[in-house]
C-alpha positions in Angstrom: -8.2 79.1 157.9 -4.4 79.0 158.6 -4.0 82.6 157.4 -6.9 83.7 159.6 -5.3 82.1 162.6 -2.0 83.8 161.8 -3.7 87.1 161.4 -5.4 86.8 164.8 -2.1 85.9 166.5 -0.3 88.8 164.7 -3.0 91.3 165.6 -3.0 90.2 169.3 0.8 90.3 169.5 0.9 93.7 167.8 -1.5 95.2 170.4 0.7 93.9 173.2 3.6 95.8 171.8 1.9 99.1 172.5 0.2 98.4 175.7 0.5 100.8 178.6 -0.8 100.9 182.2 -4.0 102.7 183.0 -6.4 102.8 185.9 -10.0 103.1 184.7 -12.9 100.8 184.3 -16.6 100.7 184.2 -17.8 100.9 187.8 -20.4 98.6 189.3 -23.9 99.6 188.3 -26.5 100.8 190.8 -30.1 99.4 190.7 -31.1 102.3 188.4 -28.3 101.5 186.0 -26.0 104.4 186.8 -22.4 103.6 187.5 -21.4 103.5 191.1 -18.3 105.6 191.8 -15.7 104.4 194.4 -15.7 106.5 197.6 -12.1 105.6 198.4 -9.2 105.2 196.0 -5.6 104.8 196.8 -2.7 104.3 194.4 0.2 102.0 195.2 2.7 101.7 192.4 0.7 100.1 189.5 -2.2 98.9 191.6 -5.2 100.9 192.7 -7.3 100.1 195.7 -11.0 101.0 195.3 -13.9 100.8 197.8 -17.5 101.2 196.7 -20.6 102.3 198.6 -22.3 99.0 198.1 -23.7 96.4 200.5 -21.2 93.6 199.8 -19.2 91.1 201.7 -16.2 92.5 199.8 -16.7 96.2 199.2 -13.1 96.9 198.1 -10.7 95.5 195.5 -7.2 96.0 194.2 -7.0 96.6 190.4 -4.6 96.8 187.5 -5.5 97.5 183.9 -3.3 97.2 180.9 -4.5 99.0 177.7 -3.4 99.6 174.2 -1.9 103.1 174.1 -3.2 103.9 170.6 -6.7 102.4 170.7 -7.4 102.3 174.4 -8.5 98.7 174.1 -8.2 96.7 177.2 -5.5 94.0 176.9 -5.7 92.7 180.5 -7.3 93.6 183.8 -6.9 91.9 187.1 -9.2 92.6 190.1 -8.6 90.9 193.5 -11.1 91.4 196.3 -10.9 90.3 200.0 -13.9 88.8 201.9 -13.3 89.4 205.7 -16.2 87.2 206.8 -14.3 84.0 205.8 -10.8 85.3 205.0 -11.0 84.5 201.3 -9.9 86.3 198.1 -11.8 86.5 194.9 -10.1 87.2 191.6 -11.3 88.3 188.2 -9.0 88.3 185.1 -10.3 89.8 181.9 -8.6 89.3 178.5 -9.8 90.2 174.9 -12.0 88.1 172.8 -10.3 85.7 170.3 -8.6 83.6 172.9 -8.9 79.8 173.0 -11.7 79.0 175.5 -10.8 75.3 176.0 -7.1 76.1 176.8 -7.9 78.6 179.5 -5.1 80.7 180.8 -2.2 80.5 183.3 -1.1 83.0 185.9 2.5 83.1 187.1 5.3 85.1 188.7 8.8 84.3 189.9 7.5 82.6 193.1 4.2 81.4 191.9 2.5 79.5 189.0 -1.0 78.4 188.6 -2.6 75.4 186.9 -5.0 75.9 184.0 -7.6 78.4 184.9 -10.9 78.1 183.1 -13.0 80.9 181.6 -16.3 81.4 183.3 -17.9 83.6 180.6 -17.4 85.9 177.7 -19.2 89.1 176.6 -18.5 91.7 174.0 -15.9 93.2 176.3 -13.8 90.1 176.6 -13.5 86.7 178.4 -13.3 86.3 182.1 -11.7 84.1 184.8 -13.8 84.5 188.0 -13.0 82.4 191.0 -11.9 82.1 194.5 -8.1 82.5 194.9 -6.2 80.7 197.7 -4.6 83.1 200.3 -1.3 81.4 199.7 -1.4 82.3 196.0 -2.0 86.0 196.9 1.0 85.8 199.4 3.3 84.3 196.8 2.4 87.0 194.3 3.1 89.6 196.9 6.5 88.1 197.6 7.6 88.0 194.0 10.5 90.3 193.1 9.7 90.7 189.5 6.6 91.1 187.4 3.9 88.5 186.6 2.5 87.2 183.4 -0.8 85.8 182.0 -0.4 83.2 179.4 -3.3 83.0 176.9 -3.8 80.9 173.7 -5.0 81.7 170.2 -5.5 78.3 168.7 -2.2 76.5 169.6 -0.2 79.7 169.9 0.8 80.7 173.5 1.0 84.5 174.1 2.3 85.9 177.4 0.9 89.2 178.7 3.1 90.8 181.3 1.7 92.7 184.2 3.3 94.7 187.1 3.5 93.6 190.7 4.9 97.0 191.7 2.9 98.1 194.8 1.0 94.8 195.1 1.8 94.1 198.7 1.0 97.6 199.9 -2.2 97.7 197.9 -3.2 94.3 199.3 -2.6 95.3 202.9 -4.6 98.5 202.5 -7.4 96.7 200.7 -7.7 94.1 203.5 -7.8 96.8 206.2 -10.4 98.9 204.4 -12.6 95.8 203.7 -12.5 94.8 207.4 -13.4 98.3 208.5 -16.3 98.7 206.0 -17.8 95.3 206.8 -17.4 95.7 210.6 -15.0 92.7 210.9 -12.1 94.7 212.4 -9.0 92.6 212.6 -10.9 89.4 213.2 -10.8 86.8 210.4 -11.9 83.2 210.1 -9.4 80.5 209.2 -8.9 80.2 205.5 -11.3 77.8 203.8 -10.6 75.9 200.6 -13.0 76.6 197.8 -15.4 73.8 196.8 -17.7 73.2 193.9 -20.7 73.6 196.1 -19.7 76.9 197.8 -20.4 80.0 195.7 -17.8 82.8 195.7 -18.9 86.1 197.3 -19.7 89.2 195.3 -16.8 91.5 194.7 -16.3 94.6 192.6 -14.8 93.6 189.3 -13.9 95.4 186.0 -16.7 96.0 183.5 -18.7 93.0 184.5 -20.6 91.4 187.4 -18.4 90.1 190.2 -17.6 86.4 190.5 -20.2 84.2 192.1 -18.8 80.7 191.9 -15.3 79.3 192.3 -13.3 77.5 189.6 -10.2 75.3 189.8 -7.7 76.3 192.5 -4.4 77.6 191.1 -1.5 75.1 191.4 1.3 74.9 188.8 1.8 75.5 185.1 2.7 72.3 183.3 
């Protein structure tokens, strides 16, 4: 058992050594099952803004994907969408299978750190954090001067996956503007509302999986 755990950690760490940045994912599926292609895409540094021709309260997202250069396997993807009707953000973080589900993951940057974030589900493509994200957390990520990191666990071993915040602020501003235009909300936005256990999160485009529908714990601080 111990050797198996060490092998899992070693394999995961080795894949991180050869990751690169890419911008591709499975698009949301149409009712007939065919992928829906984004009608608008804009690149800002290492983040891509995508808008889809779907009837959604959050038709656009900003997205970053880190993949293994040799195998093309996804190491990490982050999708953040904006909901103009109630001035909220929705985040999905996808990581590979093999992580410790009970330990969750942590998101941090030089001006922000979260508390433990709990996985909502896993499928053959990986495990997913899907939740509402406080506006203040998005602002803090945008004001960070360095990169960010996602801390996952394999058994008791903590592994940090770095990601880029290059272009984050510009991508966010563009995504918000496009989402408001496409939903007819213009520049009007309601006051931020704190997520509650009884309020489901709105639908948002997300990588290779259905978008989040319910909130999880609010980010706060890493122990």
